[in-house]
N, C-alpha and C positions, 0 to 999 in steps of 0.2 A: 505494500498500502503507500509505504513512504518513496520508493523507488518512483512509481506511477506519479505522486504527487508533486516531486523533484521533478520527474522529468515533462511535466506540465508546465512548469513554471517553465522552464528555462526554453520552454520550443515557443513561448509567448514572449520572452522574453528576444528570442532572438528574430519570431516575425515582425515584432517592434522595431529591431536595430534597423530589418530590412525596409522599414516604412521610411524611417528617418531618414537614410539616404538614397534614397528613393532620385533619381533625375528622368526628364521627358525629353531626353537626346535622341533628333532623328537623319537617320542614316539610308539617304537616297543613292543610288548606284554608285560606282566603286572610283577609284581614282589610280590611274596607272601614271607610268614611268612618261616624262614628256606633256603632262594635262599640265596647266597654269591656273593658278587662282585668278579667277577674272571680274568676282567684286567679292567682296566682305563689308557686311551690313550690323553693326549693331544695335538691336533695336530695343531699348528702358522704356518702360509707362511704369506707375505709379500705381500701387489700384487703388480699389475706393469699394467705401461700404455692399456687400450685397449684390455690386454690378461687378459683368462680364465683360473685358475690355477684348476687340482685336486690333488686332493689325496687317495689313498685306504688304509684303516685298515685292515687286516686281525686276526683274533683269530679262535687258537688259534697259537701261533710263533710257529715258528719252534722246535721244539724236545720236545715243553711244550704239557703233552696230556687235550683234549680238554674236558671237559664236560657239560652237554646238556643246551643249554641256553634258557631261561624262561623270558628274557627282555631283551635291547638294546635299552638305554636313550643317545640320540644325543644331547646335548647342547651349543646351539649358543648362544658364548663371548663375539663379536661383538658388535651388538646390532645396536637399528638405521635402521633396517630395511637392513644394507647394510652385512650379512651375503653369505656363501651360503647355498649350500643344502644337502642335503645326502640320501643317499639312499639305499638299501641292494641288495648285487647283485650276489652273494650266498647264499647257506643254509640260518641262522636265526635260529627264531624262531626256538622252539625243533628240533633241527639240534647239533650236534657240534661243529662247526665252520662257520665260516662267514665269507663275504668281504664288507665289509660299503664304497661304493663312495662318499668324501666326492670333493665340486662342487665349486668357489667361482662365484657371481657374475663380469662381466664385470667389470678389471678395481680395482676393491677390492682384498682383504686380507681374509683372514681364520683365525677364534682361534674356532675349538670344544673343548669340551669334550668329550668325548666316553665313558660311561660308559658300561660293559655287564654283565649281572646278570645269575647268573646258580645257579645246581643243581649237 
């Protein structure tokens, strides 16, 4: 009986540590040799009480010629399981344009670093 109780307590502590260390990093595609960093954007927004905030990141910028995208890396720098979520809404891997939709969790802010690699 003591063993089962100790095991249960350790399992609960282990899972709670995993939840605290959770990040929402996203990796679309694969970086290969000779790929270049064609765009790097940092998106920071503060949280707002019980609100969900969104932001779109677009590549190429207005007036810029797009290169063929091979990888998109989105790093959640907020950490602690409080970060937001990223999704590609248009274009993406194999195209020369993309739109990445960033969304916060309710009541939290966002701090993302978006890196786009291409040839």
